[in-house]
Steps between C-alpha positions, in 0.01 A plus 500: 500500500606743775409847612770767534699555816489879539717488811798346319752729325533246215146583382622825345757313291273222372354691202845576367614144559204335333528738205870420460433125492221544246737684267806282552605171656734631770501753781685592819314607815683684778288545813609568858447253786138480604364631171306174446661387174544133600135426567324766293679484163430130421132545584481799268681332210283186484213727398689616190391369162845365411488283816170331411533124519856517633663493839716762662812371673614713795857426610604558861855463638394298808243240598374708792438800274332280239261348754421840649431654159277212394306505828446876484376496137272206570349676804447809287291289265321329786647167396754245615840446347466245223200661333563818296832550674730198517832429666799284401795492736724232636304258722170657400286523187144637496380551142164415347330504160363852563836646599590817309786627716781270610734629768826310475852530627765591247659155489166339417465731201852425376430127493164562334630714215789264426251212481249706298674787316175607331326542837176365361198648670698784661401855410752690711794453731541750785838520672429650843770653723750463218741731678609200711664367182499134594670258264171337404334836436778610266497165318121490485485849350769419242316184392164678492645769272642232268172307498307819424728583208502151347169339593255734674478852366172539692656415838499793743798553729473741793788568737398654833695632798493761769864592447633430154719651231202513268689641203741204482219245519296696244796489265529124541130475412550683173427853619191410700310784669571565869192572711553650842268503798570794728430522870464246777202347668600676823787730607797356691722707729869401504713527815874432502645351818857441390702195596792427730745278304652380827181327614311201367224591259250283689538705818436824313201355315345393833549851638360665186197269496418567865537872441265484199240297689501753784465795264256362241177301494452199276707196411859499380695334218872464577747420220806292587757328278437135593341238719783510756452870567123448513534237773729722707274806467199280580670391822596858589150634445350203682689598815375860478144440384409191701147529638411796276236520227763475226571176312841444337496272193773405249464500121766343276530247222574186703171522692214282385196647332288508815760700691546741211128553455457557874768767493318708240157472659373802696555497875204379711270775629661691785852378421792624293753307298872530421595309186873425474568441132772456241473652153213255442264775627633779277255470215141409407389448859245683707520414869185636657553743784868571426576870505852484645808382311838456669771449236844368592615596151654157448423199282661161453564418137652199325820571309645246261878483451581331169867469591421254779154394386338594829189694593542679830279740692605859561335755724483828309341842515170510317455709188299820498231317306473233770504759776213679327308175467545429869396850594184462290383205711409751774245681284303217343183539707543831686759775558815359655853559615832341403799486736832453320812386680737725307568868456292693249814603309589133448190443286667678210791255516279195454497333160204612295385146425598156629751295305319276249525134595616412150827681571569311823343155473576143403381489138483123453119494515470794261746340259313169501169678437659695215642179351152344506361821346759470223716798596847348536640845573278670761654839423303503172173520696350843580617534859491835675847411631682220314632213712873538580742282307686349802179374660379360167830318450476352849140393436597331172776312676264390776230381260754322279638325808148390595442374145220751428681674212702351219827626357306723261307659786172335400280336759549124523232236556616486861474879515140482377419247772664730756298798374181297526548507876410838655831512686842661463723304264712345773202375699325375188810299417496355851135393476560330165805321642294392798234359269768310312621342823158418639503790746289757319287563810803571720656723233177695449454552873859616524439742212196633686711564811768680303259711297253597773679655792387428854348153465669214682673735743845647462728208590817485290459123456254451217408153622369663819304755297348230281389304804332806655342595169347155459349519849376860460118512477468873435309615193815634341686173542203300368479725193874466440487122523211499256700722266805273536281204405413685181868543425546126549231428243663737253843348558378142464264561209774465239811313603715650226509712191299810439191560703236754398463787737220451750250761591710792624294502817558139606643541845539876474794721419844540645526876466324800641689434820395673816820667615878473482519199730258297288689606190820362643334170583364464149811618318701208633835658471814422320658359183871545449627186324460479124529125455348265250124494461297274726426179308137437409294322762523128446190295559484192713728581793340459840786518746421675827601867509561685824384856560858613448513321166181675389636838608822429310298448183384859529823648634798292383722806545396513868628156598725577797781332691592562864823683570675644803276556797166318546230663295737652242463388139630575154251477214568362155471853360796604715300695755546445871202477735419388851223385727485502878742244638257357759265370230513128424529588131830676572664162559419372150801474265292595193190716457273599215416865567167638380502846652782732597514865602752765590813646349815321392659551840206373706278275290249297705345169400125533552377172356691181419496121520768239547620318189717190474816485282352230275192719449725786392669268252159404362347847483803689373679236295516723191651785701758310703853553379757223549856615448855462621665793670857593583552769759784648700496452876675804652546331838675199349663708224405220267241388246194290571299313240144381553190397312190707578127481449340843521158649463596861445669614821388191693762229533329161492812284534877487449782246475877557515702412190873483414633831370551461123833595342345746255584849383171627643591361844837671470331832422268465802801424722687797358207733572464359849867548582488855366205564729716403798757757391800473265728521803370157611677326211831323581738776390877440516733793562637462148150522351414802710818666374410406143170685533677799650758507218226500238313769688817711502537476123127556443529820700806607303389400149121467505236234426718297265589317819222289660311622807581254779336689786266316737194668347603418143588141585167451680310638202672271248547194719315273257751590228833467678439260790218269393709315233736395778217372724352228281477185709553683829238503775612787719765742615698226671565340160666814360879536543712820501676377187170472314406854601843612369438323171160666467646847558792445262257390231345847513825667399547511122803305380670806348476680832666236713857578378446871555356423841829340609705779343309800627350367821753244623425293805845584648789739450867410544699725735880553491563204734328275247198442726161473329257720689122467438306804381185587693256638240223549755700730723363840582670760285586267214718194432753457777782280624628453852876442517787539750687818420845324491387297197459822303854632557662578169165584334507854366176483294151458644340169394187522279252278317266551204788546259657738748196728518386418851750534788454242774426610851799380705433400858856500642555262789754469778709183541221385734244558218351803674395800288742792500396702194260511201621662180413542136843653422792288623782727372351796688474287812867404475597866466265632760351328803737200479750673728244530779382143451861376495576676829203340672549155351874477580425520867220250478662251263880543541585166335345607169664730244380857484714668231508874451450455121249217460454566127852373445522246782495122471150353557472227758261265670729433797645677798872591518733217606586500869802709586458745210 
């Protein structure tokens, strides 16, 4: 059918490849960028005898690459796309009865093989650029291997890439041969410019691009992480290149087909072109005239976090494989040069390959496909990297909540209807709900907006986007509305029960996304609540549903309530998020959020619609929890009781109730009071002393005595205090006597008598006075007593069965300290004389005997005249 292409490096590898596929069903082809594998290999294989009468399916990771590959092969044959070479991508299908090669995006193939596991009429499946490791590519390969083993031993599977761990893939394919194509179409010189981390990457890319244009002829391809950086670099270059012969054009996933195709066309005669692209331009593209590549070394990738059920975008360093792919774009048609914005030594620190999407993606779509395939446990399929358990668990919870999976993990009739729509599970559920409520058209258009980034503008308010989308007369918008109409027909075709899968190409696929930003739009985001399954769709309802109500059908966990400042919201999944306070939407009390981005500390609402409380009650009735709650109010130091209606973390309504006189309420009050601090309780001096007495004996004898410290009491407050709080509302209802009773109850009965004997509250001095013992005094248990009341005492007073001498704080007649002693007899014999001399002059009316140990104790002064 075709002549050879002697100028392409792949030609040297074709004999080995064709021989391998004659001898066995599988092979791996590793060929560098520009070798010609994408367009040459399919044309060579359709001439093989085993391919007679069958089609070859060529999978591409992106629509742009698929269209370019199909166009190039068709031109090689002197034909138009739709004849020998056909194309099936989202929004576009050009296939005829004579088609032998179908170029499809990976998501299209996944839907096709699930609908037709035998792949009737297909001779071979070629996975191009497999190193990108998209979720659909991994799933498609796993299903193709299973289909080959069970149904189609004659099916050929070829995995191709410029940068690939060929040995691992060969092992997955049963030890398939690895064929390598050496050499490039043209040499590429690499120049390292380094990067200043203190400056914006856009500024440095502008400088590097201008430098390259001055130094080199030809057009340039500049790699940037996302559309935002592209717009800023476009503006910067526009200022510098205005009026020159150089055109600056963007290339990213959210552009329509016409803009994308224009970007990859050669520059007009006499002019040069600078193409500012995301990773969309890394593979399977030849942009005529490009011999300069400027690589920022960055890419924006979607990362799914199962813990919060959210897909967010991260800007990361590219892998070495991606850097090599980008570099190869400069040598597709002639020798070129690649400028890298990093140091040469840093190349060795780059990851060898990019992280497979299956390890960092929302797996709900994969799980639903596997359930339809019959694999209830996806880890049993032959994946190169098995899907991680946390993401699978989150996907199961999400699909169960949507009603797509039953308790046994099998796909439900509703799940089959959802799968029949070429949409992510959440959006499919929304379209079916819209059909049920007579708003299938609105739901389908909304699904189109949320799955195809860039249409309808970028307003946060989805009602505004819908209005703009409906008025948009561009080809892309017209195609999307036509596709949405197809979804409506699918949704309305069978109002309930199981619906047979439609043609997998009705309306196109949802995968094969163009770049990280489109992936985020399609992934939809978060599931964190594991509530009861969504009830089956009931027929016959026709009540009007707002946009917010439709969004809530897809994202019930993203229903949000306003809090704090204008524009701040809390979502049902517990996550906080915000939108700009000047927006009209920021004044709405409730939102249904469709798209969110950013980290936990700075999440931004990107797309949402207002939703009314009664709509929330209708949409989320099975998930709303009505319960009564008792809580402790620290400010009032008291309990509050209320009835609540909650949707996850979103409070829908509350009503105050009387505090019940229950043991549970008493425990909550006890914990609340402990949180204020044990010292806040109404302690009497006697109760404080009781704690100190017990602490004294615990220190002397060990843990047979209870621990009554603040820390211990706080830790056991439900045991000792709560029984005394039943029927009480707050701290004001608790008396000192009740606290005393609670503490006494902690002291075993057999210890109470010993407590009074060995740690008495008072001691009796020679005058007969009862003097309190201070067990909290520094230095040990102590008493403060006037020295005259101890006259006649020749033995030092002690407690603890006489083992612990008291610390005596001796006072003057005016109750001022004069001496501290632990040995009263020694004091009498020693320093008493000095004290007596001083005190006699100060207090002459009081007795100051020379021998106090044998003197008469007294509380009074001497009678006048003595």
